[in-house]
C-alpha positions as CSV (number, residue, x, y, z in Angstrom):
1,M,76.8,-4.8,69.2
2,Q,77.6,-2.6,66.2
3,S,78.4,-5.7,64.0
4,V,74.9,-7.1,64.7
5,W,72.9,-4.1,63.4
6,P,73.8,-4.4,59.7
7,K,72.4,-7.9,59.6
8,H,69.1,-6.7,61.2
9,L,69.0,-3.7,58.8
10,I,69.3,-6.0,55.8
11,I,66.5,-8.2,57.2
12,Y,64.3,-5.1,57.7
13,L,65.1,-3.9,54.2
14,L,64.1,-7.3,52.7
15,L,60.9,-7.4,54.8
16,G,60.1,-3.8,53.7
17,L,60.6,-4.8,50.0
18,L,58.3,-7.7,50.5
19,A,55.5,-5.2,51.1
20,V,55.5,-4.4,47.3
21,P,54.4,-7.9,46.1
22,I,52.0,-8.1,49.1
23,Y,50.4,-4.9,48.0
24,F,49.7,-6.4,44.5
25,I,48.4,-9.6,46.1
26,D,46.1,-7.5,48.2
27,V,44.8,-5.7,45.1
28,A,44.3,-9.0,43.2
29,F,42.5,-10.9,46.0
30,T,40.4,-8.1,47.5
31,D,39.3,-6.3,44.4
32,R,35.8,-5.0,45.1
33,G,34.9,-5.3,41.4
34,K,35.3,-9.0,41.3
35,G,32.2,-9.8,43.5
36,S,29.5,-11.6,41.6
37,G,26.6,-14.0,41.9
38,N,24.7,-14.3,45.2
39,W,27.8,-13.9,47.5
40,I,27.8,-11.0,49.9
41,T,30.7,-8.8,48.8
42,L,32.8,-7.3,51.6
43,D,35.1,-4.4,51.1
44,L,38.4,-5.9,52.3
45,Q,40.6,-3.8,50.0
46,G,43.8,-3.0,51.8
47,F,43.3,-5.5,54.6
48,I,46.2,-7.8,53.6
49,F,48.6,-5.0,52.9
50,W,47.9,-3.0,56.1
51,A,47.9,-6.1,58.2
52,Y,51.4,-6.9,56.9
53,V,52.6,-3.3,57.5
54,T,51.3,-3.4,61.0
55,L,53.0,-6.7,61.7
56,L,56.2,-5.4,60.2
57,A,56.1,-2.2,62.4
58,V,55.5,-4.3,65.6
59,H,58.2,-6.7,64.6
60,I,60.8,-4.0,64.0
61,A,60.0,-2.4,67.4
62,F,60.3,-5.7,69.3
63,S,63.4,-6.9,67.5
64,S,65.2,-3.6,67.9
65,I,64.5,-3.7,71.7
66,A,65.8,-7.3,71.7
67,V,69.0,-6.3,69.9
68,V,69.7,-3.7,72.6
69,L,68.9,-6.0,75.5
70,F,70.4,-9.2,74.1
71,P,73.3,-8.1,71.8
72,R,75.0,-11.5,72.0
73,L,72.1,-13.3,70.4
74,G,72.3,-14.0,66.7
75,A,70.2,-12.1,64.2
76,L,68.2,-15.1,63.1
77,P,67.0,-16.1,66.7
78,I,66.1,-12.5,67.5
79,Q,64.2,-12.0,64.2
80,C,62.3,-15.4,64.4
81,A,61.3,-14.9,68.1
82,S,60.3,-11.3,67.5
83,L,58.3,-12.2,64.4
84,L,56.4,-15.0,66.2
85,L,55.7,-12.7,69.2
86,S,54.5,-9.9,66.8
87,L,52.2,-12.3,65.0
88,I,50.7,-13.5,68.3
89,L,50.1,-9.9,69.4
90,L,48.6,-8.9,66.1
91,V,46.1,-11.8,66.0
92,G,45.3,-11.2,69.6
93,G,44.7,-7.6,68.9
94,F,42.3,-8.4,66.1
95,V,40.4,-10.9,68.3
96,I,40.1,-8.4,71.2
97,S,39.1,-5.6,68.8
98,A,36.4,-7.7,67.3
99,A,35.1,-8.7,70.7
100,L,35.0,-5.1,71.9
101,H,33.2,-4.1,68.7
102,D,30.6,-6.9,69.1
103,R,30.1,-5.8,72.7
104,A,29.6,-2.2,71.7
105,V,27.1,-3.2,69.0
106,S,25.3,-5.4,71.5
107,N,25.2,-2.5,74.1
108,Q,24.0,-0.1,71.4
109,Y,21.2,-2.5,70.4
110,R,20.2,-3.1,74.0
111,T,20.0,0.7,74.6
112,L,17.9,1.1,71.5
113,M,15.5,-1.7,72.6
114,D,15.2,-0.1,76.1
115,S,14.4,3.3,74.6
116,R,11.7,1.7,72.4
117,R,10.0,-0.3,75.1
118,S,8.0,2.7,76.4
119,R,6.6,3.4,72.9
120,I,5.3,0.0,72.0
121,N,1.6,1.0,72.8
122,V,1.7,4.4,71.2
123,I,-0.5,3.1,68.4
124,D,-3.6,1.2,69.7
125,L,-5.8,-0.6,67.2
126,K,-9.2,-0.9,68.7
127,K,-11.0,-2.7,65.9
128,W,-11.2,-3.2,62.1
129,W,-13.7,-4.3,59.6
130,Y,-14.3,-4.9,55.9
131,L,-16.4,-2.8,53.5
132,P,-18.8,-3.8,52.2
133,D,-18.1,-7.3,53.5
134,E,-15.5,-10.0,53.9
135,I,-16.5,-11.8,50.7
136,A,-15.9,-9.0,48.3
137,P,-14.1,-6.2,50.2
138,T,-13.2,-2.9,48.6
139,E,-11.8,-1.3,51.7
140,I,-10.7,-2.0,55.3
141,R,-11.3,0.5,58.0
142,V,-9.5,0.7,61.3
143,S,-10.5,2.3,64.5
144,V,-7.3,3.7,66.2
145,V,-6.2,5.6,69.2
146,V,-2.7,7.2,69.2
147,H,-0.9,8.4,72.3
148,D,1.5,10.7,70.6
149,S,1.2,13.3,67.9
150,G,2.5,12.9,64.3
151,R,1.7,12.0,60.8
152,F,-0.4,8.8,60.6
153,A,-0.5,6.3,57.7
154,G,-1.2,2.6,57.2
155,N,-1.3,-0.3,54.9
156,V,-2.8,-3.8,54.8
157,R,-2.1,-7.1,53.2
158,G,-4.4,-10.1,53.1
159,E,-3.1,-13.6,52.3
160,Q,-4.6,-17.1,51.9
161,T,-2.4,-19.6,53.7
162,D,-3.0,-23.3,53.1
163,G,-2.1,-26.3,55.4
164,S,1.4,-26.6,54.0
165,G,2.3,-23.0,54.9
166,S,2.2,-21.8,51.3
167,S,0.5,-18.4,50.9
168,T,-1.0,-16.3,48.1
169,T,-1.6,-12.6,48.4
170,V,-5.3,-11.9,48.0
171,F,-5.4,-8.2,48.4
172,E,-3.3,-5.2,49.4
173,S,-4.0,-1.6,50.2
174,I,-3.5,1.2,47.6
175,N,-3.2,4.2,49.9
176,Q,-1.6,7.3,48.4
177,P,0.7,9.7,50.3
178,Q,-2.0,12.3,50.4
179,S,-4.2,9.9,52.4
180,Q,-1.9,10.4,55.4
181,R,-3.3,12.6,58.2
182,Q,-1.9,14.7,61.0
183,V,-3.1,13.4,64.5
184,G,-2.7,14.6,68.0
185,S,-1.8,12.8,71.2
186,G,-4.9,10.9,72.6
187,E,-6.8,11.3,69.4
188,A,-9.3,8.5,68.4
189,F,-10.3,8.2,64.7
190,T,-11.2,5.9,61.9
191,Y,-8.8,5.4,59.0
192,G,-9.7,3.9,55.6
193,L,-7.5,1.5,53.6
194,P,-8.8,1.1,50.0
195,L,-8.0,-2.4,48.6
196,K,-6.7,-3.8,45.4
197,I,-7.9,-7.3,44.8
198,L,-5.2,-9.6,43.4
199,H,-6.9,-13.0,43.6
200,A,-10.5,-14.1,43.9
201,A,-10.2,-15.8,47.2
202,Q,-10.9,-15.2,50.9
203,A,-8.0,-14.0,53.0
204,N,-7.3,-16.0,56.3
205,D,-4.2,-14.1,57.2
206,V,-4.3,-10.3,57.4
207,H,-1.4,-8.0,58.4
208,I,-2.3,-4.4,59.2
209,T,0.7,-2.1,59.5
210,L,0.2,1.4,61.1
211,Y,2.7,4.2,61.1
212,L,3.2,7.4,63.1
213,F,5.8,9.7,61.6
214,K,7.3,12.5,63.7
215,A,8.3,14.8,60.8
216,A,5.9,16.6,58.5
217,S,7.4,14.7,55.5
218,G,9.8,11.9,55.1
219,P,11.3,9.5,57.7
220,S,13.0,10.7,60.9
221,T,14.2,9.4,64.3
222,G,11.3,8.5,66.5
223,D,9.0,7.1,63.8
224,I,6.8,4.2,64.9
225,A,5.7,1.3,62.8
226,K,3.5,-1.4,64.3
227,V,2.3,-4.6,62.6
228,F,-0.9,-6.2,63.8
229,M,-1.0,-9.9,62.8
230,N,-2.6,-13.2,64.0
231,S,0.4,-14.6,65.9
232,P,3.3,-12.3,66.3
233,K,6.5,-14.1,67.4
234,Q,8.0,-11.0,69.2
235,P,6.8,-7.6,70.4
236,D,9.7,-5.7,68.9
237,D,12.5,-6.4,66.5
238,G,14.2,-3.0,66.6
239,E,12.4,-1.8,63.5
240,Y,8.8,-2.8,63.8
241,F,6.6,-3.3,66.8
242,Y,4.2,-6.2,66.7
243,G,0.7,-6.7,68.2
244,V,-2.1,-9.2,68.0
245,L,-4.7,-8.5,65.4
246,P,-8.2,-8.7,66.8
247,P,-10.9,-10.6,64.8
248,P,-12.7,-8.4,62.2
249,S,-15.8,-6.6,63.5
250,P,-19.1,-6.6,61.6
251,P,-19.2,-3.7,59.0
252,G,-20.2,-0.5,60.6
253,K,-20.0,-1.8,64.2
């Protein structure tokens, strides 16, 4: 068995030296600075090199065990069989790891959605109307009831959508941070959204977004954002809640 080891050690040395050109290949093909255009650039630097190092480590372990168990086999059959087995295990490990990661992400998302379900109706839009009227509005006012305390804010966007689905923004709100207000759980109030007119047209598609922030300033965990629109496709996408926008009420009603 002693005469077999030198051949294996020479093969290990050659495979180890092969890591040097593989390292430079890794740097050349996964350089983060080469991303350009509209492609999404992924940080894969080191992936090729460390995949090879991992493969080499597994291969050395398997082939060494094979030399001890089957000393009469030649160096080439042991090395080839061990390398093939190591490659299969490495690829299988990556596949299993990716599957476990996807499952963990899916479970995390499911937990997030379950925790958000009870908060979907924290902001309740009772009605809204134009001031002075729908023809030449300068402000939109909303009548709201909140079922949690926090810092309230809102914005609105009005669009004119034609039969082909093309839309033009007619107006948008120009609320400033100082217009936000602190509200208590169960409080009912009216909130004004001053408008900036962008095009002289009548909006037939209005989106009103209302926010309830937990912290006195800045974003934090537990913030709520709910978009009221004509035909929401889903009630919650993990970032925004969605609700049906009621028709506008007559001014002052």
